N, C-alpha and C positions, 0 to 999 in steps of 0.2 A: 147654139144651136145643140140642142141636151138631143145625146140617144140610149138609147138600150140597150147592147147587143147578149146574143144569147141568147146559148151554148148549148148541145145532149147528146149522148150519145159513149161513147168509148173517151181521151182525145185522140188514139190511138202516134199520126204525125203531129200529133201538133206544134211539140219540136219546131218544129222545120218550118209550121207554117204563121204561127204566131207575127213573127218576128209582118212577113208580108202584111197581113190583118192591121201591123197597129200602116203597114200606108196608105192599105182602103181605106184608114178611117183617118190619116192626119190633120192633128187642129182642129180636131172635132174634142165637146167633152160626151165622154162614154163611158157609162157603168155596163160592167158586161154580169150575166146570171147562166149558172152552168147548171148543168142535170145530169146525171150517167149512174149505172148500176148497184145498186150497194158487191156486185162484186169484182169491180170496177178494181185493181188493183193498187195496195196503197201506194204507189209507186206512180199510176197514173194517174191518182189524187190526186199526189202534193203534187202535180204538173198544173193540170185543171186550179189547182192557191195559186201559182204563179204569174194567171194570167192580170192581167190590169186592170187601177177601174175596180179589181172583185169588190160582188155583193152580195150573193148569194148562192153557195151550193146545195143544191139536193140530191141523196138519190133514193133511191131506188126499187124496192127488192122484185126482181127477174119478175120472181113465186104472184107478182100483186096482188095481195091478199088481202085487200082494203076496196079490189075490183072484180068477181067472183065474176059475174058480171061478164067483163072482158073471154076471161074460158071459156064459161057457156053459150057468149059469144061465134066465138074459135069453132067448136065439136058443130054447136051451127050451121055452119059456115062450114065446111070438112064435109057437108054426111048432101049437105044442097050443093054442092060441086067442086069436085073429088081435081084441078084443073087448075090449080094455082099453089104451091107450099108458098107465097109468102100469108098465114095468115097472124103471125103474131103481130101486124099493125095495131091490133088496139092496144096492146102494151106496151107497143115505142112508141107511139103518139101521146100514149099517156105517162110515158117519164118525162118527152119531148114538155107537155106541159108542166110541169112540175117545179121547171122550171123560175113560174114568174107567180108561183101557189104563193111566195108568202106574201104579196106585192095587194092591198089594195088598191080598186077599181082606180080611187082619183086620186094614191099615186102613181099606177101608171097614168095620170096622163100630164105628169109633170116631166113628162123625154113628149119634146116635135118626132118622134118617131123610133119602135121599136120593127131592130133585124134580124133574125135567123141562118146561124151560118152553123158553117157544120167547123165541127175540129182538122178533115187532113183533102178540107178540101185548101185549094185557093183563089183568087178572083182578081182579073184584068181590070184596069182605070182605077177608079176614088169612087169615095162614095156618090157621092156631093153629085159626081158625075150620071147615076146615074136619078138624080131627083127635076123632074120634070116642073117650069113653071106652075101653075097648075095642078096641085092633092086635093083629095077631096075624103071625106072622114069613112067613106068605103070606096074607100082605094087601099090593094093590095098588091102587088109589083115584086111578083114571083119571074122563075124561065121556066123557058123550057127545051133548052142545050141539056140536058142531061138522063135523055132514055125519055121510057113515055113517046114516042116521034109520030105514036102508030093513030093518036085520034087530036082536035085540036083541043080539048073535052083536058085532058092528060098537062098533069104539072111536074114540077119537079121540087121535093119541096126539100129542095142540101139551100134553097135561098130562096127567101121573100124578105118583104120590106114595108110599111109603110103606119098612119097612123095608131093613136095605143086602139082608135074604135073598130078600124080593123083588125088590127093588129090577134083582139081578145078572140076577136069566133077561127083564126087562124088556128089558137095556142085550142083551142075548145073544141077541135074537130076530133078526139078520142069518145068526148061524152056524144057526139052522134052515131060511129062506127055503126053501134049495137043499130041503128035502125035502117041503117046506108038495104038494109036487104028488103027494105018497104019499096028503095027507091025499082024502079020498074026499067028503067036506063043502067041501074047498074050491075042490078038477077039477069042481063041479059050481057053482058061483056066480062071477062073473066077474071073477075075485086081485084081489077088488074092494079097498087094503089094510087097511083098515078090518077087515073081513072075517078076514081072517089077522093079526092082532093080537088081536084076540079071538079066533080060534083056535087061537093060538100059548098066550095068560097063562094060561090051562084046560086046554089036554092039559096045559105043566108041572107043574098040580094049585095053580095060584097063585090065592084065592078075589080074583074080581076085584068091586069093590065104588066101586059110580060116587059121587063125592058132592059134583055138583053145581054140581060150581066155572059160571059164565056167564064165558067169555074174552073177547073183543073182538077183534079183528083190523084192528092199527093200522097203514096200507098211506103208503108210505116214492113221494118223489116226488109228493108227488099226487094220488097212485095212487085212486080204485074199487075196488070189489069188482068191477065187471067190465072194469077197463085188465087186471085183478088178473084174466084169470081168462084175455080174449083172452094177456096172456106167459104167464102158465105153460102156454096148452095148447099156443102156437106152442111154445112150447120143449124141451116132448115132441115133438116131430117133429123139430127136429130137433135133440139130443140121436138119434132111432130112425138119419135119414141120417146122424153123426157115425160109428156104433159099431154097426149095422143099415144099409145100407145095399139090403141086397134087399132090409127090410118095403117100404121109401118110396117105395110104390108106390102107383095108384090105377087102381084104373076105372068106366071111364064117369063119370070128374069127383069120386069116390067113394070117401075111402081108403081102403084096402085093413085097414089097420090101426085100426079102429075110435074115431071118436074119438065121448065117451059126449058131450062137451059142449051143455047144451039150450043155449047161443047163438055161440058159436065157430063157423060155418060150416068145412067139408071148406074150401071154396074160398078166403078167406079167409088159412086156414091157410098152403095155395099160392103165394101171392099173397105176404103176404105171409115164404115167404122163395125166395122167386123171385127179392126184391126182396136176397136176401145173395146170390145167385150161384148157390144149392139148388137145383139138376133134380128133375121130381120123374118121377121112368118111370112106362109106363105099360102096362097089358094090355090 
């Protein structure tokens, strides 16, 4: 069985989880593909290059100069829905797709399965335990165990696998994101990434199947879940200021672009960014 294992993002805690990933794929013929940002540190890029059977590493500019449509989409989204901060979904998924950009369709067909993994998660069991007796070309196996629990449509994007046909659509998600504005179901839902992903995969005719894998988040630099939430939420608004400063605004000490974190307050975000010299506009 020949498998392409695809990683994307920043390697973060990859040094801690890579040996567990080796156990997850033990005995299988795997080749790994990777994509990250050009801003990723040299040390972290070296960590990526330590991956087993590495076949390709792509680096994408966070400003996505070759995808101005995604930047325009972000502005359109912020104008339409001021109630969700994860407006960067398009550029993140574009970076994810870059891991396989050098592979032709015929090269992709050489693999029995394509697997999407995260650098900062461990997964219980062994990969072969997840594969049912019968798998169709349009089956995509995902997990709902990390977030997205408010709708049966939602899926989490940190793990997936399938045959090359299904996974080629999975990695094409970034091409569809601007068109999701025309989907009436998505228009009525807070543009939650898990919901958009789940809607897209079904819209292109894939059979979405929950493989029941249990992911475990391994935090880096001694962080815990609360540290991670604070860091992630502040980063959303740092990006908002850097790319769409007209929306980094508060009214009556409340952020205009709604902060949906249950634990990180608006005042905390404003204070942390103020320490970096980022001042918020008020109305």
